[in-house]
C-alpha positions as CSV (number, residue, x, y, z in Angstrom):
1,M,0.0,0.0,0.0
2,R,2.8,2.4,0.8
3,W,3.8,2.2,-2.9
4,L,0.6,4.2,-3.7
5,V,2.2,7.2,-2.0
6,I,5.3,6.8,-4.1
7,L,3.3,6.4,-7.3
8,L,1.4,9.6,-6.4
9,A,4.7,11.4,-5.9
10,L,6.0,10.3,-9.3
11,M,2.8,11.3,-11.0
12,V,3.0,14.9,-9.7
13,A,6.8,15.2,-9.9
14,G,6.7,16.6,-13.4
15,C,4.7,19.6,-12.3
16,A,6.6,20.2,-9.1
17,T,8.9,22.7,-10.8
18,K,7.5,24.2,-13.9
19,M,9.1,27.0,-16.0
20,G,6.7,29.6,-17.5
21,K,7.0,31.0,-21.0
22,D,8.6,34.2,-19.7
23,G,11.4,32.1,-18.2
24,K,10.1,32.6,-14.6
25,T,9.3,29.7,-12.4
26,E,5.6,29.3,-11.8
27,S,4.0,28.0,-8.5
28,T,5.2,24.6,-7.6
29,V,3.3,21.5,-6.2
30,D,4.5,20.3,-2.8
31,I,4.7,16.6,-3.2
32,K,5.0,16.0,0.5
33,Y,1.8,18.1,1.0
34,L,-0.1,16.0,-1.5
35,A,0.9,12.8,0.4
36,K,-0.7,14.1,3.6
37,S,-4.3,14.3,4.7
38,E,-5.6,17.0,7.1
39,V,-5.4,14.5,9.9
40,D,-1.8,13.7,9.0
41,R,-0.9,17.4,9.3
42,I,-2.7,17.7,12.6
43,A,-0.8,14.6,13.8
44,D,2.5,16.2,12.9
45,T,1.8,19.3,14.8
46,N,0.2,17.4,17.8
47,R,3.2,15.1,18.2
48,A,5.7,18.0,18.0
49,E,3.8,19.9,20.7
50,V,3.6,16.9,23.0
51,M,7.4,16.3,22.7
52,E,8.3,19.9,23.3
53,G,5.9,20.0,26.2
54,L,7.6,17.0,27.8
55,L,11.0,18.6,27.3
56,L,9.7,21.7,29.1
57,I,8.4,19.6,32.0
58,A,11.8,17.8,32.2
59,D,13.6,21.1,32.3
60,K,11.3,22.4,35.1
61,L,11.9,19.2,37.1
62,Y,15.6,19.4,36.8
63,K,15.5,23.1,37.9
64,R,13.6,22.1,41.0
65,N,15.6,18.9,41.6
66,P,19.2,19.7,40.5
67,K,20.7,16.8,42.4
68,E,19.0,14.4,40.0
69,W,20.9,15.3,36.8
70,K,24.1,15.2,38.8
71,K,23.4,11.6,39.5
72,A,23.6,10.8,35.8
73,G,27.2,11.9,35.6
74,V,26.6,14.7,33.0
75,D,28.1,18.2,33.2
76,S,25.0,20.3,33.1
77,R,21.2,20.4,33.1
78,E,21.3,21.0,29.3
79,A,23.3,17.8,28.8
80,A,20.8,15.9,30.8
81,L,18.0,17.3,28.7
82,A,19.8,16.3,25.5
83,R,19.9,12.7,26.7
84,L,16.2,12.8,27.2
85,K,15.5,14.4,23.8
86,N,17.6,11.7,22.1
87,R,16.1,8.8,24.2
88,F,19.4,7.6,25.6
89,Y,17.7,5.1,27.9
90,R,20.1,2.4,26.9
91,S,23.0,4.4,28.4
92,L,21.3,4.4,31.8
93,P,22.2,0.9,33.2
94,E,20.1,1.6,36.3
95,L,17.0,1.5,34.2
96,G,17.8,-2.0,33.2
97,G,16.5,-1.3,29.7
98,S,13.0,-0.3,31.0
99,R,10.8,1.9,29.0
100,E,7.3,3.4,29.3
101,G,5.5,2.6,32.5
102,P,8.2,0.4,34.1
103,A,10.8,3.2,33.6
104,A,8.5,6.0,34.9
105,S,7.6,3.9,37.9
106,L,11.2,3.7,39.0
107,A,11.2,7.4,39.7
108,F,8.8,6.7,42.6
109,T,10.6,3.6,43.9
110,E,12.5,4.1,47.1
111,T,15.3,1.6,46.2
112,Y,16.0,3.4,43.0
113,T,19.3,5.4,43.3
114,G,19.5,6.9,39.8
115,D,18.3,10.1,38.1
116,R,14.6,10.1,39.0
117,V,13.8,12.8,36.5
118,A,15.4,10.8,33.7
119,A,13.5,7.7,34.7
120,L,10.1,9.5,34.8
121,M,10.6,11.5,31.7
122,L,12.2,8.7,29.6
123,G,9.1,6.7,30.6
124,L,6.8,9.5,29.4
125,F,8.8,10.2,26.3
126,T,8.8,6.5,25.2
127,M,5.0,6.3,26.0
128,A,4.5,9.2,23.6
129,D,6.8,7.6,21.0
130,A,4.7,4.5,21.2
131,A,1.4,6.4,21.1
132,F,2.6,8.1,17.9
133,E,3.8,4.8,16.4
134,H,7.5,5.9,16.7
135,K,7.1,8.3,13.7
136,E,7.8,12.0,13.4
137,E,5.7,12.6,10.3
138,Y,2.5,11.1,9.0
139,Y,1.2,10.4,5.5
140,I,-2.0,9.3,4.0
141,L,-1.4,5.6,4.5
142,D,0.0,5.9,8.1
143,A,-2.3,4.8,10.9
144,L,-2.6,5.8,14.5
145,N,-4.4,4.0,17.3
146,E,-6.8,6.1,19.3
147,Q,-6.6,3.9,22.4
148,K,-2.8,4.3,22.6
149,L,-3.2,8.1,22.5
150,F,-5.9,8.0,25.1
151,N,-3.9,5.8,27.4
152,C,-0.9,8.1,27.0
153,A,-3.1,11.0,28.1
154,R,-4.2,9.1,31.2
155,N,-0.6,8.2,32.0
156,M,0.2,11.9,32.1
157,E,-2.6,12.2,34.7
158,V,-1.0,9.4,36.7
159,A,2.4,11.2,36.5
160,V,0.8,14.4,37.9
161,W,-0.8,12.4,40.8
162,K,2.5,10.6,41.6
163,L,4.5,13.8,41.6
164,G,2.2,15.4,44.1
165,N,1.6,12.3,46.3
166,D,4.3,9.6,46.2
167,R,6.7,9.9,49.1
168,D,9.6,8.0,50.5
169,S,9.6,6.4,54.0
170,A,10.7,9.7,55.5
171,G,7.6,11.4,54.2
172,K,9.4,13.4,51.5
173,L,8.2,13.7,47.9
174,F,10.4,11.7,45.5
175,L,10.5,14.7,43.2
176,L,9.6,18.4,43.8
177,S,7.2,19.9,41.3
178,N,4.5,22.4,42.2
179,E,5.2,24.7,45.1
180,L,3.6,23.4,48.3
181,D,3.1,26.8,49.9
182,P,-0.7,27.4,49.7
183,A,-0.1,31.2,49.8
184,N,2.1,31.0,46.7
185,R,1.2,28.0,44.7
186,N,2.9,27.5,41.4
187,L,0.8,25.1,39.3
188,S,2.9,25.4,36.1
189,F,3.6,21.6,36.1
190,E,-0.1,20.8,36.3
191,R,-1.0,23.3,33.6
192,E,1.6,21.9,31.2
193,F,0.6,18.3,31.9
194,G,-3.0,19.4,31.4
195,R,-2.2,20.9,28.0
196,L,-0.5,17.7,26.9
197,M,-3.5,15.6,28.1
198,G,-5.8,17.9,26.0
199,L,-3.6,17.5,22.9
200,L,-3.5,13.7,23.3
201,D,-7.3,13.4,23.9
202,F,-8.0,15.7,21.0
203,M,-5.8,13.6,18.7
204,A,-7.4,10.4,20.0
205,K,-10.9,11.7,19.2
206,I,-9.8,12.7,15.7
207,V,-8.2,9.3,15.0
208,A,-11.2,7.4,16.4
209,D,-13.5,9.4,14.1
210,R,-11.3,8.7,11.1
211,N,-11.1,5.0,11.9
212,G,-14.9,4.8,12.5
213,R,-14.4,3.4,15.9
214,G,-15.5,4.3,19.4
215,L,-13.0,5.2,22.1
216,S,-13.0,3.0,25.1
217,R,-13.1,5.5,27.9
218,F,-13.0,3.0,30.7
219,T,-12.7,4.3,34.2
220,H,-9.2,4.6,35.4
221,A,-8.6,5.4,39.0
222,V,-5.6,7.7,39.1
223,A,-5.1,6.9,42.7
224,T,-4.1,3.4,41.8
225,S,-0.9,5.0,40.3
226,I,-0.8,2.4,37.6
227,F,0.6,3.4,34.2
228,L,-1.5,2.0,31.4
229,P,0.0,-0.1,28.6
230,I,0.7,1.4,25.2
231,S,3.1,-0.5,23.1
232,I,1.3,-3.8,23.5
233,L,-2.0,-2.4,22.1
234,K,-2.8,-3.3,18.5
């Protein structure tokens, strides 16, 4: 089926750059544009926004928890963020190759001694990668799964809950996020997570409508602190 996109590209290639009679180049046809539907273009933008949002959250977490990036043996917060952006989870032996939910859960495990921000955010990044089928651009014949996107949004909700509630045996939060002072509460983390949830839910609805399927909005108790599966979904 993917050959149909290639055939379409070849058919329009001849008119992609056309010289007018006056020797000036006339308007061209963007082959990549023709190979994309409106949903594909929305998916491109949606994915980019989600990934940038996760990177922003990671940066905020490192600023509030500077000791975490130092555990990773890197020279700066920027270097720690670069590792996340490039998904260097294999270079973190303490993760044991974990991804998605198992990786994110390590950030809230008392026996874990590694970079908790990296564990949480690599978990969330790889969840988002899986929800978007490990692609950065989408074309007419590419398919997304609405349930993966929906589950990814719920996992963001779980992450917010765990950041605000999961504590070690001494009663301290594993990671600092929103300010705890009621008189000066900073809810920037919750707002950004909420924006990402909205983007993922919006994309899930669009994909469900395109696929002609209903979305299984089963009740998921956030308080259970269980990250939902994504990669194993078909």
